[in-house]
C-alpha positions as a Markdown table, in Angstrom:
| # | Residue | x | y | z |
|---|---|---|---|---|
| 1 | Unk | 126.9 | 123.4 | 110.7 |
| 2 | Unk | 123.3 | 124.6 | 111.4 |
| 3 | Unk | 123.0 | 127.8 | 109.3 |
| 4 | Unk | 121.9 | 126.3 | 106.1 |
| 5 | Unk | 118.8 | 124.7 | 107.6 |
| 6 | Unk | 117.1 | 128.1 | 108.4 |
| 7 | Unk | 115.5 | 128.6 | 105.0 |
| 8 | Unk | 114.4 | 124.9 | 104.7 |
| 9 | Unk | 113.0 | 124.9 | 108.3 |
| 10 | Unk | 111.2 | 128.2 | 107.8 |
| 11 | Unk | 109.6 | 126.9 | 104.6 |
| 12 | Unk | 108.1 | 123.9 | 106.5 |
| 13 | Unk | 104.5 | 124.7 | 107.5 |
| 14 | Unk | 104.5 | 122.2 | 110.2 |
| 15 | Unk | 107.6 | 123.8 | 111.8 |
| 16 | Unk | 105.8 | 127.1 | 111.7 |
| 17 | Unk | 102.7 | 125.6 | 113.3 |
| 18 | Unk | 104.7 | 124.1 | 116.2 |
| 19 | Unk | 106.8 | 127.3 | 116.5 |
| 20 | Unk | 103.7 | 129.4 | 116.9 |
| 21 | Unk | 103.3 | 128.0 | 120.4 |
| 22 | Unk | 106.6 | 129.5 | 121.4 |
| 23 | Unk | 108.6 | 131.6 | 121.7 |
| 24 | Unk | 111.4 | 129.1 | 122.5 |
| 25 | Unk | 115.1 | 129.9 | 122.9 |
| 26 | Unk | 117.6 | 127.2 | 123.4 |
| 27 | Unk | 121.3 | 126.6 | 122.7 |
| 28 | Unk | 123.2 | 124.0 | 120.7 |
| 29 | Unk | 126.7 | 123.1 | 121.6 |
| 30 | Unk | 128.9 | 121.5 | 118.9 |
| 31 | Unk | 132.3 | 120.8 | 120.4 |
| 32 | Unk | 133.6 | 124.2 | 121.5 |
| 33 | Unk | 131.0 | 126.3 | 119.5 |
| 34 | Unk | 127.7 | 127.4 | 120.8 |
| 35 | Unk | 124.7 | 128.5 | 118.7 |
| 36 | Unk | 121.6 | 130.1 | 120.2 |
| 37 | Unk | 118.4 | 129.2 | 118.5 |
| 38 | Unk | 115.2 | 131.2 | 118.8 |
| 39 | Unk | 111.9 | 129.8 | 117.4 |
| 40 | Unk | 108.6 | 131.8 | 117.3 |
| 41 | Unk | 105.7 | 132.5 | 115.1 |
| 42 | Unk | 108.0 | 134.5 | 112.7 |
| 43 | Unk | 110.3 | 131.6 | 112.1 |
| 44 | Unk | 113.7 | 130.3 | 113.1 |
| 45 | Unk | 116.8 | 132.4 | 113.9 |
| 46 | Unk | 120.3 | 131.6 | 114.9 |
| 47 | Unk | 122.9 | 133.6 | 116.7 |
| 48 | Unk | 126.4 | 132.8 | 117.9 |
| 49 | Unk | 127.7 | 133.6 | 121.4 |
| 50 | Unk | 127.1 | 132.8 | 125.1 |
| 51 | Unk | 123.5 | 131.9 | 125.9 |
| 52 | Unk | 121.7 | 134.5 | 128.0 |
| 53 | Unk | 119.1 | 134.1 | 130.7 |
| 54 | Unk | 116.3 | 133.4 | 128.3 |
| 55 | Unk | 117.8 | 130.1 | 127.2 |
| 56 | Unk | 115.5 | 127.3 | 128.3 |
| 57 | Unk | 117.9 | 124.4 | 127.8 |
| 58 | Unk | 121.1 | 123.4 | 126.1 |
| 59 | Unk | 121.7 | 120.4 | 123.7 |
| 60 | Unk | 125.3 | 119.3 | 123.8 |
| 61 | Unk | 127.2 | 116.9 | 121.6 |
| 62 | Unk | 130.7 | 116.5 | 120.1 |
| 63 | Unk | 131.6 | 117.6 | 116.6 |
| 64 | Unk | 131.9 | 113.9 | 115.6 |
| 65 | Unk | 128.4 | 113.1 | 117.0 |
| 66 | Unk | 126.7 | 116.0 | 115.1 |
| 67 | Unk | 128.6 | 115.0 | 111.9 |
| 68 | Unk | 127.4 | 111.4 | 112.3 |
| 69 | Unk | 123.8 | 112.6 | 113.0 |
| 70 | Unk | 123.9 | 114.6 | 109.7 |
| 71 | Unk | 124.8 | 111.6 | 107.6 |
| 72 | Unk | 122.1 | 110.1 | 105.4 |
| 73 | Unk | 122.7 | 106.7 | 106.9 |
| 74 | Unk | 124.0 | 107.4 | 110.4 |
| 75 | Unk | 125.2 | 104.6 | 112.7 |
| 76 | Unk | 122.6 | 103.2 | 115.2 |
| 77 | Unk | 122.1 | 105.7 | 118.0 |
| 78 | Unk | 122.6 | 108.8 | 115.8 |
| 79 | Unk | 119.4 | 108.7 | 113.6 |
| 80 | Unk | 117.5 | 111.4 | 115.6 |
| 81 | Unk | 117.9 | 113.6 | 118.6 |
| 82 | Unk | 116.0 | 111.2 | 120.8 |
| 83 | Unk | 118.2 | 108.3 | 119.6 |
| 84 | Unk | 121.3 | 110.3 | 120.4 |
| 85 | Unk | 119.9 | 111.1 | 123.9 |
| 86 | Unk | 119.0 | 107.4 | 124.5 |
| 87 | Unk | 122.5 | 106.4 | 123.7 |
| 88 | Unk | 124.1 | 109.3 | 125.6 |
| 89 | Unk | 125.6 | 110.8 | 122.5 |
| 90 | Unk | 123.5 | 114.0 | 123.2 |
| 91 | Unk | 123.3 | 115.6 | 126.6 |
| 92 | Unk | 120.4 | 117.9 | 127.4 |
| 93 | Unk | 120.7 | 120.4 | 130.3 |
| 94 | Unk | 118.3 | 122.9 | 131.7 |
| 95 | Unk | 114.5 | 123.1 | 131.8 |
| 96 | Unk | 113.5 | 119.5 | 130.9 |
| 97 | Unk | 109.8 | 120.3 | 130.9 |
| 98 | Unk | 110.5 | 122.8 | 128.2 |
| 99 | Unk | 112.6 | 120.2 | 126.3 |
| 100 | Unk | 109.9 | 117.6 | 126.5 |
| 101 | Unk | 107.1 | 120.1 | 125.6 |
| 102 | Unk | 109.0 | 121.0 | 122.4 |
| 103 | Unk | 110.5 | 117.6 | 121.6 |
| 104 | Unk | 108.4 | 117.1 | 118.4 |
| 105 | Unk | 109.3 | 120.6 | 117.2 |
| 106 | Unk | 113.0 | 119.8 | 117.9 |
| 107 | Unk | 112.8 | 116.6 | 115.9 |
| 108 | Unk | 111.1 | 118.5 | 113.0 |
| 109 | Unk | 113.7 | 121.2 | 113.0 |
| 110 | Unk | 116.7 | 119.0 | 113.2 |
| 111 | Unk | 115.4 | 116.5 | 110.7 |
| 112 | Unk | 116.4 | 119.3 | 108.2 |
| 113 | Unk | 120.0 | 118.6 | 109.0 |
| 114 | Unk | 120.0 | 115.2 | 107.3 |
| 115 | Unk | 119.9 | 114.8 | 103.6 |
| 116 | Unk | 116.5 | 113.1 | 103.6 |
| 117 | Unk | 114.8 | 112.5 | 100.3 |
| 118 | Unk | 111.4 | 114.0 | 100.1 |
| 119 | Unk | 108.5 | 111.5 | 99.5 |
| 120 | Unk | 107.5 | 110.9 | 95.9 |
| 121 | Unk | 103.8 | 111.9 | 95.5 |
| 122 | Unk | 103.7 | 111.2 | 91.8 |
| 123 | Unk | 101.8 | 108.3 | 90.4 |
| 124 | Unk | 98.3 | 107.0 | 89.9 |
| 125 | Unk | 95.7 | 108.5 | 92.1 |
| 126 | Unk | 92.8 | 106.4 | 90.9 |
| 127 | Unk | 90.4 | 105.4 | 93.7 |
| 128 | Unk | 90.9 | 101.9 | 95.1 |
| 129 | Unk | 89.1 | 100.0 | 97.8 |
| 130 | Unk | 91.6 | 97.9 | 99.8 |
| 131 | Unk | 90.8 | 94.2 | 100.3 |
| 132 | Unk | 90.6 | 94.6 | 104.1 |
| 133 | Unk | 87.5 | 94.1 | 106.2 |
| 134 | Unk | 87.0 | 95.7 | 109.6 |
| 135 | Unk | 84.7 | 94.4 | 112.3 |
| 136 | Unk | 83.8 | 95.1 | 115.9 |
| 137 | Unk | 83.9 | 92.1 | 118.3 |
| 138 | Unk | 81.8 | 92.2 | 121.5 |
| 139 | Unk | 83.8 | 90.2 | 124.0 |
| 140 | Unk | 84.4 | 89.8 | 127.7 |
| 141 | Unk | 87.9 | 90.3 | 128.9 |
| 142 | Unk | 88.9 | 90.5 | 132.6 |
| 143 | Unk | 85.3 | 90.4 | 133.7 |
| 144 | Unk | 84.4 | 93.5 | 131.6 |
| 145 | Unk | 82.6 | 93.9 | 128.4 |
| 146 | Unk | 84.6 | 95.2 | 125.5 |
| 147 | Unk | 83.9 | 96.4 | 122.0 |
| 148 | Unk | 87.1 | 95.4 | 120.2 |
| 149 | Unk | 88.0 | 96.4 | 116.7 |
| 150 | Unk | 89.9 | 94.2 | 114.3 |
| 151 | Unk | 90.8 | 94.0 | 110.6 |
| 152 | Unk | 91.4 | 91.0 | 108.5 |
| 153 | Unk | 92.3 | 90.0 | 105.0 |
| 154 | Unk | 93.1 | 86.7 | 103.2 |
| 155 | Unk | 92.4 | 83.1 | 103.7 |
| 156 | Unk | 94.2 | 80.0 | 104.9 |
| 157 | Unk | 96.4 | 79.7 | 108.0 |
| 158 | Unk | 95.5 | 82.3 | 110.6 |
| 159 | Unk | 98.1 | 84.9 | 111.4 |
| 160 | Unk | 97.2 | 86.9 | 114.5 |
| 161 | Unk | 99.2 | 90.2 | 114.7 |
| 162 | Unk | 99.9 | 92.1 | 118.0 |
| 163 | Unk | 100.8 | 95.8 | 117.7 |
| 164 | Unk | 103.3 | 97.7 | 119.8 |
| 165 | Unk | 102.8 | 99.7 | 123.0 |
| 166 | Unk | 100.7 | 102.8 | 122.6 |
| 167 | Unk | 99.8 | 102.2 | 118.9 |
| 168 | Unk | 97.2 | 100.0 | 117.2 |
| 169 | Unk | 96.6 | 97.5 | 114.4 |
| 170 | Unk | 97.2 | 100.0 | 111.6 |
| 171 | Unk | 100.9 | 99.1 | 112.0 |
| 172 | Unk | 100.1 | 95.9 | 110.0 |
| 173 | Unk | 98.3 | 97.8 | 107.2 |
| 174 | Unk | 100.8 | 96.6 | 104.5 |
| 175 | Unk | 100.6 | 93.0 | 105.5 |
| 176 | Unk | 96.8 | 93.1 | 105.2 |
| 177 | Unk | 97.3 | 94.4 | 101.6 |
| 178 | Unk | 100.0 | 92.0 | 100.6 |
| 179 | Unk | 98.4 | 89.4 | 98.3 |
| 180 | Unk | 101.6 | 87.2 | 98.5 |
| 181 | Unk | 100.8 | 86.7 | 102.2 |
| 182 | Unk | 97.0 | 86.9 | 102.1 |
| 183 | Unk | 96.7 | 84.2 | 99.4 |
| 184 | Unk | 97.8 | 81.7 | 102.0 |
| 185 | Unk | 97.2 | 83.4 | 105.4 |
| 186 | Unk | 94.2 | 84.9 | 107.0 |
| 187 | Unk | 95.9 | 88.0 | 108.5 |
| 188 | Unk | 94.1 | 89.4 | 111.6 |
| 189 | Unk | 95.2 | 92.6 | 113.4 |
| 190 | Unk | 93.2 | 93.8 | 116.4 |
| 191 | Unk | 93.4 | 97.0 | 118.4 |
| 192 | Unk | 93.9 | 96.2 | 122.1 |
| 193 | Unk | 91.2 | 97.6 | 124.4 |
| 194 | Unk | 91.8 | 101.3 | 125.0 |
| 195 | Unk | 93.8 | 101.5 | 121.7 |
| 196 | Unk | 92.9 | 102.7 | 118.2 |
| 197 | Unk | 89.2 | 102.0 | 117.5 |
| 198 | Unk | 88.7 | 99.8 | 120.5 |
| 199 | Unk | 87.2 | 101.9 | 123.2 |
| 200 | Unk | 87.8 | 101.5 | 126.9 |
| 201 | Unk | 85.2 | 99.5 | 128.9 |
| 202 | Unk | 82.4 | 101.3 | 130.7 |
| 203 | Unk | 83.6 | 103.0 | 133.9 |
| 204 | Unk | 87.1 | 103.6 | 132.5 |
| 205 | Unk | 87.0 | 107.2 | 133.9 |
| 206 | Unk | 87.5 | 105.7 | 137.3 |
| 207 | Unk | 90.3 | 103.4 | 136.3 |
| 208 | Unk | 94.0 | 103.7 | 135.6 |
| 209 | Unk | 95.0 | 101.7 | 132.6 |
| 210 | Unk | 97.9 | 99.2 | 133.2 |
| 211 | Unk | 98.8 | 96.2 | 131.1 |
| 212 | Unk | 100.0 | 93.1 | 132.9 |
| 213 | Unk | 101.2 | 89.7 | 131.6 |
| 214 | Unk | 98.1 | 87.9 | 132.8 |
| 215 | Unk | 95.7 | 90.5 | 131.3 |
| 216 | Unk | 97.6 | 90.4 | 128.0 |
| 217 | Unk | 97.7 | 86.7 | 127.7 |
| 218 | Unk | 94.0 | 86.4 | 128.6 |
| 219 | Unk | 93.1 | 89.1 | 126.0 |
| 220 | Unk | 95.0 | 87.3 | 123.1 |
| 221 | Unk | 93.5 | 83.9 | 124.0 |
| 222 | Unk | 90.0 | 85.4 | 124.2 |
| 223 | Unk | 90.3 | 87.0 | 120.8 |
| 224 | Unk | 91.6 | 83.8 | 119.3 |
| 225 | Unk | 88.8 | 81.8 | 120.8 |
| 226 | Unk | 86.1 | 84.3 | 119.8 |
| 227 | Unk | 87.3 | 84.2 | 116.2 |
| 228 | Unk | 87.5 | 80.4 | 116.3 |
| 229 | Unk | 91.2 | 80.4 | 115.3 |
| 230 | Unk | 92.6 | 76.9 | 115.2 |
| 231 | Unk | 96.3 | 76.6 | 115.8 |
| 232 | Unk | 97.1 | 80.1 | 114.7 |
| 233 | Unk | 100.5 | 81.6 | 114.1 |
| 234 | Unk | 100.9 | 84.6 | 116.4 |
| 235 | Unk | 103.2 | 87.5 | 115.5 |
| 236 | Unk | 103.9 | 90.4 | 117.8 |
| 237 | Unk | 106.2 | 93.4 | 117.9 |
| 238 | Unk | 107.8 | 95.1 | 120.9 |
| 239 | Unk | 105.3 | 94.4 | 123.8 |
| 240 | Unk | 103.7 | 92.0 | 121.3 |
| 241 | Unk | 107.1 | 90.4 | 120.8 |
| 242 | Unk | 107.3 | 89.9 | 124.6 |
| 243 | Unk | 103.8 | 88.5 | 124.6 |
| 244 | Unk | 104.5 | 85.8 | 122.1 |
| 245 | Unk | 107.2 | 84.5 | 124.5 |
| 246 | Unk | 104.7 | 84.4 | 127.3 |
| 247 | Unk | 102.2 | 82.6 | 125.0 |
| 248 | Unk | 104.9 | 80.1 | 124.0 |
| 249 | Unk | 105.7 | 79.5 | 127.7 |
| 250 | Unk | 102.1 | 79.2 | 129.0 |
| 251 | Unk | 100.1 | 78.0 | 126.0 |
| 252 | Unk | 102.5 | 76.7 | 123.4 |
| 253 | Unk | 100.2 | 73.9 | 122.4 |
| 254 | Unk | 97.6 | 76.4 | 121.2 |
| 255 | Unk | 99.8 | 78.0 | 118.5 |
| 256 | Unk | 101.3 | 76.7 | 115.4 |
| 257 | Unk | 104.3 | 79.1 | 115.7 |
| 258 | Unk | 105.3 | 82.4 | 117.3 |
| 259 | Unk | 107.0 | 85.2 | 115.4 |
| 260 | Unk | 108.7 | 87.7 | 117.7 |
| 261 | Unk | 109.6 | 91.1 | 116.2 |
| 262 | Unk | 111.9 | 93.0 | 118.5 |
| 263 | Unk | 111.6 | 90.4 | 121.2 |
| 264 | Unk | 113.6 | 90.7 | 124.3 |
| 265 | Unk | 113.5 | 89.3 | 127.8 |
| 266 | Unk | 113.4 | 92.8 | 129.4 |
| 267 | Unk | 113.6 | 96.5 | 128.7 |
| 268 | Unk | 115.4 | 99.1 | 130.8 |
| 269 | Unk | 115.5 | 102.2 | 128.7 |
| 270 | Unk | 113.6 | 104.8 | 130.7 |
| 271 | Unk | 115.1 | 107.9 | 129.0 |
| 272 | Unk | 111.7 | 109.2 | 128.0 |
| 273 | Unk | 111.6 | 111.4 | 131.0 |
| 274 | Unk | 113.9 | 112.8 | 133.6 |
| 275 | Unk | 113.6 | 111.7 | 136.3 |
| 276 | Unk | 110.0 | 110.3 | 136.0 |
| 277 | Unk | 108.7 | 109.2 | 132.6 |
| 278 | Unk | 105.2 | 109.2 | 133.9 |
| 279 | Unk | 105.3 | 112.8 | 134.8 |
| 280 | Unk | 106.8 | 113.8 | 131.5 |
| 281 | Unk | 104.0 | 112.0 | 129.6 |
| 282 | Unk | 101.1 | 113.2 | 131.7 |
| 283 | Unk | 101.8 | 116.7 | 132.7 |
| 284 | Unk | 99.0 | 119.1 | 131.7 |
| 285 | Unk | 101.6 | 121.4 | 130.1 |
| 286 | Unk | 103.0 | 118.7 | 127.8 |
| 287 | Unk | 101.2 | 117.0 | 124.9 |
| 288 | Unk | 101.7 | 113.3 | 125.8 |
| 289 | Unk | 100.9 | 112.2 | 122.2 |
| 290 | Unk | 103.5 | 114.5 | 120.7 |
| 291 | Unk | 106.1 | 113.5 | 123.2 |
| 292 | Unk | 105.4 | 109.8 | 122.6 |
| 293 | Unk | 105.6 | 110.2 | 118.8 |
| 294 | Unk | 108.8 | 112.2 | 119.0 |
| 295 | Unk | 110.4 | 109.7 | 121.4 |
| 296 | Unk | 109.5 | 106.9 | 119.0 |
| 297 | Unk | 111.3 | 108.7 | 116.2 |
| 298 | Unk | 114.6 | 107.6 | 117.8 |
| 299 | Unk | 113.6 | 103.9 | 117.4 |
| 300 | Unk | 113.0 | 104.1 | 113.6 |
| 301 | Unk | 115.8 | 103.4 | 111.2 |
| 302 | Unk | 117.0 | 106.3 | 109.1 |
| 303 | Unk | 116.7 | 104.3 | 105.9 |
| 304 | Unk | 112.9 | 103.9 | 106.4 |
| 305 | Unk | 110.8 | 105.9 | 103.9 |
| 306 | Unk | 109.8 | 109.3 | 105.3 |
| 307 | Unk | 106.1 | 108.7 | 104.7 |
| 308 | Unk | 106.0 | 105.4 | 106.6 |
| 309 | Unk | 108.2 | 106.8 | 109.4 |
| 310 | Unk | 105.9 | 109.7 | 110.0 |
| 311 | Unk | 102.7 | 107.6 | 109.8 |
| 312 | Unk | 104.2 | 105.3 | 112.4 |
| 313 | Unk | 104.8 | 108.3 | 114.6 |
| 314 | Unk | 101.3 | 109.7 | 113.9 |
| 315 | Unk | 99.7 | 106.6 | 115.4 |
| 316 | Unk | 101.5 | 107.4 | 118.6 |
| 317 | Unk | 100.4 | 111.0 | 118.5 |
| 318 | Unk | 96.8 | 109.8 | 118.6 |
| 319 | Unk | 97.1 | 107.6 | 121.7 |
| 320 | Unk | 94.7 | 108.1 | 124.6 |
| 321 | Unk | 96.0 | 109.6 | 127.8 |
| 322 | Unk | 97.8 | 107.1 | 130.0 |
| 323 | Unk | 97.7 | 104.3 | 127.4 |
| 324 | Unk | 101.3 | 104.3 | 126.3 |
| 325 | Unk | 102.6 | 104.5 | 129.8 |
| 326 | Unk | 100.2 | 101.7 | 130.9 |
| 327 | Unk | 101.6 | 99.5 | 128.2 |
| 328 | Unk | 105.3 | 100.1 | 128.9 |
| 329 | Unk | 104.7 | 99.3 | 132.5 |
| 330 | Unk | 104.3 | 95.7 | 131.2 |
| 331 | Unk | 107.3 | 96.2 | 129.0 |
| 332 | Unk | 109.6 | 97.5 | 131.8 |
| 333 | Unk | 108.3 | 95.6 | 134.8 |
| 334 | Unk | 105.5 | 93.1 | 134.9 |
| 335 | Unk | 106.5 | 91.3 | 131.7 |
| 336 | Unk | 110.2 | 91.0 | 132.6 |
| 337 | Unk | 111.4 | 87.4 | 131.8 |
| 338 | Unk | 114.7 | 87.5 | 133.5 |
| 339 | Unk | 115.7 | 85.6 | 136.6 |
| 340 | Unk | 114.3 | 82.3 | 135.4 |
| 341 | Unk | 111.1 | 83.7 | 133.9 |
| 342 | Unk | 112.0 | 82.4 | 130.5 |
| 343 | Unk | 112.9 | 78.9 | 131.7 |
| 344 | Unk | 111.0 | 76.5 | 129.6 |
| 345 | Unk | 111.1 | 78.4 | 126.3 |
| 346 | Unk | 113.4 | 75.8 | 124.8 |
| 347 | Unk | 110.9 | 73.1 | 125.6 |
| 348 | Unk | 107.8 | 74.9 | 124.3 |
| 349 | Unk | 105.7 | 73.0 | 121.8 |
| 350 | Unk | 105.5 | 76.3 | 119.8 |
| 351 | Unk | 108.4 | 76.9 | 117.5 |
| 352 | Unk | 109.8 | 80.5 | 117.9 |
| 353 | Unk | 111.0 | 82.6 | 115.0 |
| 354 | Unk | 112.8 | 85.9 | 115.9 |
| 355 | Unk | 113.6 | 89.0 | 113.8 |
| 356 | Unk | 115.5 | 92.0 | 115.3 |
| 357 | Unk | 116.0 | 95.4 | 113.8 |
| 358 | Unk | 119.5 | 96.8 | 113.5 |
| 359 | Unk | 118.6 | 100.3 | 114.7 |
| 360 | Unk | 116.4 | 99.4 | 117.7 |
| 361 | Unk | 117.9 | 100.8 | 121.0 |
| 362 | Unk | 115.1 | 99.3 | 123.1 |
| 363 | Unk | 115.2 | 95.6 | 122.0 |
| 364 | Unk | 118.7 | 95.5 | 120.4 |
| 365 | Unk | 119.9 | 92.7 | 118.2 |
| 366 | Unk | 122.1 | 91.5 | 121.0 |
| 367 | Unk | 119.0 | 91.2 | 123.2 |
| 368 | Unk | 117.2 | 89.3 | 120.5 |
| 369 | Unk | 120.1 | 86.9 | 120.1 |
| 370 | Unk | 119.9 | 86.3 | 123.9 |
| 371 | Unk | 116.3 | 85.2 | 123.5 |
| 372 | Unk | 117.1 | 83.0 | 120.5 |
| 373 | Unk | 119.8 | 81.1 | 122.3 |
| 374 | Unk | 117.7 | 80.6 | 125.4 |
| 375 | Unk | 114.7 | 79.5 | 123.5 |
| 376 | Unk | 116.6 | 77.4 | 121.0 |
| 377 | Unk | 114.7 | 79.4 | 118.4 |
| 378 | Unk | 113.9 | 77.9 | 115.0 |
| 379 | Unk | 115.2 | 81.1 | 113.4 |
| 380 | Unk | 116.9 | 84.3 | 114.4 |
| 381 | Unk | 118.0 | 87.1 | 112.0 |
| 382 | Unk | 119.1 | 90.7 | 112.3 |
| 383 | Unk | 117.1 | 92.9 | 109.9 |
| 384 | Unk | 119.6 | 95.4 | 108.4 |
| 385 | Unk | 118.3 | 99.0 | 108.0 |
| 386 | Unk | 115.3 | 98.3 | 110.3 |
| 387 | Unk | 114.3 | 99.8 | 113.6 |
| 388 | Unk | 111.7 | 99.0 | 116.3 |
| 389 | Unk | 108.6 | 99.0 | 114.0 |
| 390 | Unk | 109.6 | 96.9 | 110.9 |
| 391 | Unk | 106.1 | 96.1 | 109.6 |
| 392 | Unk | 105.2 | 99.8 | 109.8 |
| 393 | Unk | 108.3 | 101.8 | 109.2 |
| 394 | Unk | 109.7 | 100.0 | 106.2 |
| 395 | Unk | 107.1 | 97.3 | 105.0 |
| 396 | Unk | 108.8 | 96.6 | 101.7 |
| 397 | Unk | 112.1 | 95.7 | 103.3 |
| 398 | Unk | 110.4 | 93.9 | 106.2 |
| 399 | Unk | 108.6 | 91.5 | 103.8 |
| 400 | Unk | 112.0 | 90.3 | 102.5 |
| 401 | Unk | 112.7 | 89.0 | 106.0 |
| 402 | Unk | 109.2 | 87.8 | 106.8 |
| 403 | Unk | 108.3 | 85.9 | 103.7 |
| 404 | Unk | 111.0 | 83.2 | 104.2 |
| 405 | Unk | 109.9 | 82.8 | 107.8 |
| 406 | Unk | 106.2 | 82.3 | 106.8 |
| 407 | Unk | 107.3 | 79.8 | 104.1 |
| 408 | Unk | 109.3 | 77.8 | 106.7 |
| 409 | Unk | 106.3 | 77.7 | 109.1 |
| 410 | Unk | 104.0 | 76.3 | 106.4 |
| 411 | Unk | 106.6 | 73.7 | 105.3 |
| 412 | Unk | 108.1 | 72.7 | 108.7 |
| 413 | Unk | 105.2 | 72.7 | 111.1 |
| 414 | Unk | 102.0 | 70.6 | 111.3 |
| 415 | Unk | 98.9 | 72.6 | 110.5 |
């Protein structure tokens, strides 16, 4: 099953770059068959037989699981190695530090198993300046001075966009360039402090970054106030999708509507590290950015265009040390809305619209439906062929789901 990828993998310059940090030897078990894989600066080599002492770890899955993984449109949970591992369709045994250290390389190598279409680079390369304006906002948040970066485009109803954990406002790059939206909406996407082009506050070298519900809500309200946004629509994804629920609960009268992308009351998937995600992300012998990017690959739908998928992952590879982990502490713990935390959503003055990606293992469609029923949401829909990052991983498909929601907000709510 694996032999034919050798030539394709060795022809990939990025594979050779990552492999140069080797050598790495691991084994792959497919049913009853074992393949030993060696990767080094000279390329990729396979051999059959029993793994020797030099094997760092073993990746084990059934024949059916590997067959599903290889399909162009695999079922949810089979789109990448990390997705298979999250859903327990792939078992990894052995040196987990070595596995995490090489996780990006593994995703690169095994992406050659699927029949992925290469991106089309043909077309017009004439220079074009995008109709997007960037600004720095000097603002006080949490008793500290911040220099916060945001981008905006368009005019009309304010649409304030909240990015996912460990990433930044570039996730909304396509919305900012969509004239169908910007003709009627002033789209604003800001990088949270410590993220993207928003630097940490002075003295950050003595702090440990950790996002909490109170800090997050205060930040969003401070930005909305500083930009003089009157009755804005707020749209957030992942941790941002959780934040819009907190905003609807606490300050529903300040927002015209809330759009939750990948919204869920809670998150429990801690499969990023064994046994401690924090140690996997912040060991000196593991590149935390590469690990975060590779882990996010498993949350992207396989139908998403390759170029958009990899740009989404690239944003994660650029994150500052400790930032992704500090965000998901809110996602896993502090922002949990179970056990009565979401009581009152149905009575919020802010109508809630929810969109959930079919391939998201973290905030599944079932979890989104749970929120919709509890909140008596104005709208809930499962986005077919979408994962955890709809606005970034497949913007063309996402707009087909978003545009009707925006139209309803303009027609059904008071401005």
